[in-house]
NUTORTOR-360967 format. One record per residue: residue number from 1; x, y, z of N, C-alpha, C, O, CB in turn. Coordinates in steps of 0.02 Angstrom, whole numbers, plus 32768, in hexadecimal, padded with zeros to 4 digits. Glycine has a CB too. Layout:
BEGIN
     k    nxx    nyy    nzz   caxx   cayy   cazz    cxx    cyy    czz    oxx    oyy    ozz   cbxx   cbyy   cbzz
   NUM      X      Y      Z      X      Y      Z      X      Y      Z      X      Y      Z      X      Y      Z
...
end
This chain:
BEGIN
     k    nxx    nyy    nzz   caxx   cayy   cazz    cxx    cyy    czz    oxx    oyy    ozz   cbxx   cbyy   cbzz
     1   2D83   5D10   9DA7   2D93   5D04   9DFE   2DB3   5CCD   9DF5   2D9C   5CAE   9DC5   2D52   5CF9   9E3A
     2   2DDD   5CB4   9E0D   2E10   5C8C   9E14   2DDD   5C49   9E58   2DEE   5C4C   9E93   2E63   5CC7   9E34
     3   2DC0   5C2E   9E4E   2DA4   5BE3   9E7B   2DD3   5BBE   9E72   2DF7   5BBF   9E40   2D60   5BB8   9E65
     4   2DD9   5B87   9EB8   2DEE   5B59   9ED7   2DD2   5B0F   9EBF   2D96   5B11   9ECE   2DE3   5B6C   9F17
     5   2DE1   5AC9   9E9F   2DC6   5AA3   9E97   2DDE   5A6E   9EBD   2E1A   5A60   9EBF   2DBF   5AA0   9E63
     6   2DAF   5A4D   9EDD   2DC2   5A04   9F01   2DCC   59DA   9EDD   2DA6   59EE   9EB0   2D96   59E5   9F2A
     7   2DE5   59A3   9EC5   2DEA   5961   9E9A   2E14   5934   9EE0   2E47   5945   9EFE   2E22   596D   9E3D
     8   2DEB   58F8   9EE9   2DF7   58C8   9F02   2DF6   5879   9EF8   2DEC   585E   9EC1   2DE2   58D7   9F20
     9   2DFF   585B   9F2A   2E1E   5810   9EFF   2E5B   57F4   9EC5   2E62   57BB   9EAF   2DEA   57FE   9EDA
    10   2E87   5835   9EB5   2EA3   5833   9E95   2ED6   57EC   9E81   2ECD   57BA   9EA4   2EB2   5865   9EA4
    11   2EFC   57E9   9E58   2F20   57BE   9E65   2F57   57C2   9E7B   2F75   57F5   9E6C   2F21   57A3   9E43
    12   2F79   5792   9EA4   2FBA   57BC   9EDE   300E   57CE   9E8C   3041   57F0   9E91   2FE5   5754   9F46
    13   2FF5   57AA   9E5A   3012   57A9   9E30   3034   57EF   9E15   306D   5800   9E03   2FED   578A   9E0E
    14   2FF4   580D   9E1B   2FF3   584C   9DDC   300B   589B   9E0C   2FF7   58AA   9E44   2F88   5857   9DB1
    15   3031   58B9   9DE7   3060   58F4   9DED   303C   5915   9DE3   3008   5901   9DCA   3097   5901   9DCB
    16   3046   5958   9DF2   302C   59A8   9DEA   3027   59B9   9D8F   2FFC   59DF   9D77   3074   59E8   9E18
    17   3051   599D   9D6E   3053   59B6   9D24   3017   5987   9D09   2FFD   5997   9CD4   30A6   59AA   9CF8
    18   3000   594F   9D2C   2FD0   5916   9D1D   2F9E   5933   9D12   2F7E   5943   9CE0   2FC3   58E3   9D4B
    19   2F99   593A   9D5D   2F4D   5961   9D6C   2F36   59A7   9D52   2EFA   59B3   9D59   2F47   596D   9DB6
    20   2F5E   59D6   9D35   2F6A   59F5   9D13   2F4C   59FF   9CC2   2F2D   5A28   9C9F   2F9C   59EA   9D20
    21   2F62   59D0   9CBF   2F55   59B4   9C6D   2F0D   5996   9C67   2EED   5990   9C33   2F8F   5971   9C55
    22   2EF6   5980   9CB2   2EAF   5953   9CA6   2E74   59A0   9CB1   2E37   5999   9CAA   2EA1   58FE   9CF8
    23   2E93   59E5   9CC2   2E66   5A06   9CC0   2E62   5A42   9C91   2E34   5A6B   9C8C   2E5E   5A10   9CF6
    24   2E92   5A40   9C75   2EB9   5A6E   9C38   2E8D   5A7B   9BF1   2E96   5AAC   9BCD   2F02   5A40   9C1E
    25   2E51   5A3C   9BE2   2E32   5A4F   9BAF   2DF6   5A69   9BCF   2DCB   5A6C   9BA3   2E2B   5A1B   9B7D
    26   2DDE   5A7F   9C0B   2DB0   5AB3   9C29   2DB3   5B08   9C33   2D8B   5B34   9C44   2DAC   5A9D   9C64
    27   2E01   5B02   9C1C   2E04   5B4E   9C3D   2E48   5B60   9C57   2E53   5B35   9C82   2DD0   5B56   9C7E
    28   2E5E   5B71   9C55   2E93   5B85   9C80   2EB7   5B7D   9CD0   2EA8   5B98   9D05   2E87   5BB4   9C7C
    29   2EE1   5B54   9CC1   2EFC   5B36   9D10   2F33   5B66   9D31   2F6E   5B6C   9D22   2F24   5AE2   9D0A
    30   2F06   5B8B   9D6D   2F48   5BBC   9D80   2F7A   5BA5   9DB6   2FAD   5BC4   9DC4   2F2F   5C03   9D9C
    31   2F5F   5B59   9DDE   2F7A   5B33   9DFA   2F6E   5B01   9E1A   2F33   5AF9   9E2A   2F8F   5B47   9E0D
    32   2F9A   5AD5   9E2C   2F8E   5A93   9E32   2FA7   5A8B   9E84   2FD6   5AB0   9E91   2FB8   5A63   9DF4
    33   2F9A   5A75   9EA1   2FBB   5A60   9EFA   2FA2   5A11   9F0D   2F69   5A03   9F22   2F8F   5AA1   9F46
    34   2FD2   59E6   9F02   2FB4   59AE   9F2A   2FDE   598E   9F62   3018   597C   9F6D   2FA1   5979   9EFC
    35   2FA1   5990   9F82   2FC1   5977   9FC6   2FD6   5940   9FDE   2FC3   5907   9FD2   2FA3   5980   9FEE
    36   3006   5957   A007   3030   592C   A024   302F   5917   A06F   3021   5946   A093   3066   5944   A016
    37   303C   58D9   A094   3031   58C4   A0C9   3073   58E3   A0E2   30A5   58DB   A0BF   3021   587B   A0CE
    38   3079   5911   A12D   30AB   5924   A13D   30E8   58F7   A153   3122   5908   A149   3099   5947   A162
    39   30D5   58B8   A175   30E9   589B   A18A   3120   5861   A167   315C   585C   A176   30BC   5895   A1A4
    40   30FD   5839   A13A   3110   5818   A0FD   312E   583B   A0B2   315E   582A   A08F   30D4   57F7   A0EF
    41   3104   586B   A0AB   3128   5899   A069   310A   5864   A03B   312D   585D   A009   318E   58A5   A063
    42   30D2   583A   A03B   30B8   581A   A016   3063   584A   9FFF   303C   585E   A02B   30BA   57CF   A03B
    43   305A   5851   9FC0   3017   585E   9FB1   2FC6   5843   9FC5   2FB1   5809   9FC5   3020   5857   9F7D
    44   2FA3   5882   9FD5   2F65   586C   A003   2F34   5860   9FCD   2EF9   5857   9FDE   2F48   58A7   A03F
    45   2F46   585E   9F8C   2F0A   5849   9F67   2EDD   5889   9F55   2EAC   5879   9F35   2EE0   5814   9F94
    46   2EE2   58CD   9F61   2EC5   58F9   9F5D   2EE9   593D   9F4B   2F23   5948   9F5D   2EA6   58F5   9F8E
    47   2EC0   596D   9F25   2F09   59A9   9F14   2EB3   59D4   9F03   2E79   59C4   9EF9   2F64   5994   9EB5
    48   2ED7   5A0C   9F07   2EA2   5A4A   9F03   2EC4   5A67   9EA3   2EFE   5A59   9E91   2EB4   5A9B   9F60
    49   2E9B   5A88   9E7D   2E91   5AAC   9E38   2E8C   5ADC   9E42   2E63   5AE4   9E6F   2E63   5AA1   9E10
    50   2EAA   5B23   9E26   2E95   5B60   9E29   2E78   5B73   9DCE   2E9C   5B72   9D9C   2EDA   5B90   9E4D
    51   2E49   5B7E   9DCF   2E24   5B92   9D8D   2E0A   5BE7   9D87   2E15   5C14   9DB0   2DDD   5B5D   9D8A
    52   2DE7   5BEC   9D4D   2DD6   5C24   9D4B   2D73   5C08   9D54   2D5C   5BD4   9D3E   2DFD   5C4E   9CFE
    53   2D59   5C2D   9D6E   2D1C   5C2E   9DA4   2CDC   5C13   9D5F   2CAA   5BF3   9D6E   2D0D   5C96   9DD5
    54   2CE8   5C23   9D2A   2CBB   5C0C   9CD1   2CD0   5BD4   9CD1   2CA4   5BAD   9CBF   2CCF   5C31   9C7B
    55   2D0E   5BB4   9CE2   2D1F   5B74   9CCB   2D16   5B33   9CEF   2D14   5AF9   9CD8   2D59   5B78   9CBE
    56   2D10   5B4D   9D3A   2D07   5B1A   9D73   2CB9   5AF7   9D54   2CB2   5ABD   9D69   2D02   5B48   9DD0
    57   2C89   5B0A   9D30   2C45   5AE0   9D34   2C54   5AA7   9D06   2C43   5A6E   9D14   2BFD   5B09   9D1A
    58   2C79   5ABA   9CC8   2C89   5A97   9C93   2CB7   5A62   9CB4   2CA9   5A28   9CA6   2CA8   5AC4   9C5B
    59   2CF2   5A6D   9CE2   2D2B   5A35   9CFD   2CEF   5A18   9D15   2CE0   59E1   9CFD   2D74   5A48   9D39
    60   2CCA   5A2F   9D3D   2CBB   5A11   9D6E   2C82   59D3   9D56   2C82   5997   9D64   2CA5   5A45   9DA0
    61   2C5C   59F3   9D33   2C2B   599A   9D17   2C66   5978   9CF6   2C7A   5945   9D13   2BD7   599F   9CC9
    62   2C85   598A   9CBF   2CA6   595D   9C86   2CD9   5932   9CC4   2CF3   58FB   9CBD   2CDA   5994   9C3A
    63   2CDB   5955   9CF1   2D20   590B   9D25   2D03   58F7   9D68   2D1C   58C7   9D84   2D84   5933   9D46
    64   2CCF   591A   9D86   2CB0   58F3   9DC1   2C8E   58A6   9DB7   2C55   589D   9DA1   2C77   5922   9DDA
    65   2CB5   5878   9DC8   2CAA   5833   9DCE   2CB7   5805   9D8B   2C98   57D3   9D77   2C64   582D   9DE5
    66   2D06   5833   9D66   2D19   5821   9D14   2D4B   57CE   9D2E   2D3E   57B7   9D66   2D5E   5878   9CDE
    67   2D6A   57BA   9D13   2D84   5789   9D13   2DF5   57AE   9D0A   2E15   57C6   9CDC   2D51   5756   9CCC
    68   2DFD   57A5   9D31   2E49   57B2   9D38   2E81   5782   9D4E   2E8F   576C   9D86   2E4E   57E2   9D65
    69   2E95   577A   9D24   2EC5   5733   9D29   2EA1   56F9   9D61   2EBD   56E5   9D93   2F1F   574A   9D4C
    70   2E5D   56E6   9D48   2E4B   56C5   9D71   2E14   56BC   9DB9   2DF4   568E   9DD3   2E77   56C2   9D74
    71   2E24   5718   9DC8   2DFB   5724   9E0D   2DBE   5758   9DF4   2DD4   5783   9DCD   2E32   574B   9E51
    72   2D76   575D   9E02   2D5C   5795   9E08   2D58   57C8   9E2A   2D39   57CE   9E5F   2D3D   578F   9E06
    73   2D7B   57F3   9E0B   2D87   584F   9E30   2D54   586E   9E31   2D29   5878   9E06   2DB5   5889   9E09
    74   2D5D   5884   9E7F   2D27   58B9   9E8C   2D40   58F2   9E7D   2D7D   58F3   9E74   2D0D   58BF   9ECF
    75   2D17   5933   9E75   2D1C   5965   9E59   2CED   59A4   9E4A   2CCA   59B2   9E1A   2D2C   594E   9E33
    76   2CFB   59C8   9E8B   2CD9   59F6   9EA3   2CF4   5A44   9EBE   2D2E   5A52   9ECD   2CBE   59D4   9ECF
    77   2CB6   5A73   9EBE   2CEF   5AB8   9EF1   2CF0   5AA0   9F0A   2CCF   5A6E   9F19   2CEC   5AFC   9F11
    78   2D2A   5AC2   9F23   2D56   5AB8   9F62   2D25   5AEC   9F90   2D09   5B1C   9F76   2DB5   5AD1   9F57
    79   2D1F   5ADB   9FDC   2D14   5AF5   A003   2D34   5B35   A028   2D70   5B37   A01B   2D0F   5ACF   A016
    80   2D25   5B5B   A046   2D55   5B8E   A05C   2D62   5B7C   A09C   2D31   5B6E   A0C0   2D3F   5BD5   A057
    81   2D9F   5B7A   A0B5   2DC3   5B4B   A0F3   2DB9   5B89   A13C   2DE2   5BB4   A14E   2E33   5B34   A0D9
    82   2D86   5B7E   A153   2D75   5B99   A1AA   2DAC   5B9E   A1CD   2DBD   5B65   A1DE   2D47   5B67   A1DB
    83   2DD4   5BCC   A1E3   2E05   5BF7   A213   2DDB   5BFF   A251   2DA4   5C17   A249   2E1C   5C46   A1F4
    84   2DEF   5BEC   A28F   2DC5   5BD4   A2D0   2E0C   5C10   A2E3   2E49   5C0A   A2DF   2DB9   5B67   A2F5
    85   2DDF   5C49   A2F8   2DFD   5C7D   A331   2DF1   5C69   A374   2DB9   5C51   A37E   2DE0   5CC6   A32C
    86   2E23   5C6F   A3B3   2E1A   5C62   A3D1   2E27   5CBD   A40E   2E4F   5CEB   A40E   2E37   5C1F   A3C9
    87   2DE5   5CA9   A43C   2DEC   5D05   A449   2DF6   5CF3   A495   2DE3   5CBB   A4A8   2D96   5D49   A433
    88   2E11   5D1E   A4C0   2E22   5D20   A4F1   2E02   5D45   A52C   2E2C   5D6E   A53F   2E51   5D2C   A4E4
    89   2DD7   5D49   A548   2DCB   5D89   A573   2DED   5D98   A5A6   2DE0   5DCB   A5C5   2D93   5D8D   A58B
end
C-alpha cells in the first residue's frame, strides 16, 4: 500500500528530483509533490513523498531531524486531510 510522508523545513533550493534522490535509498518513491505559494509561485519549504508503507519506517527514522543543505528536515507520516461537508436542512 502506498503511504504519504510529510517533509518539512526543506531548503527552498531543492527540486522534485533532489527530494526523490534523498528518499530513494530507503525504497521506491512513487511521487514527490513540492508545495508552492499560490500568489508568489515560490516554494513553501515542504513536500509530500509517496512510498510503499513498508519503506516508511526506515525513511522516517533515517531522515527525520537530519541535515539537508544546512537545515534540519522534519519527516513523518502525513496525516489524512479532513474534509468538512456542509449540510443544509
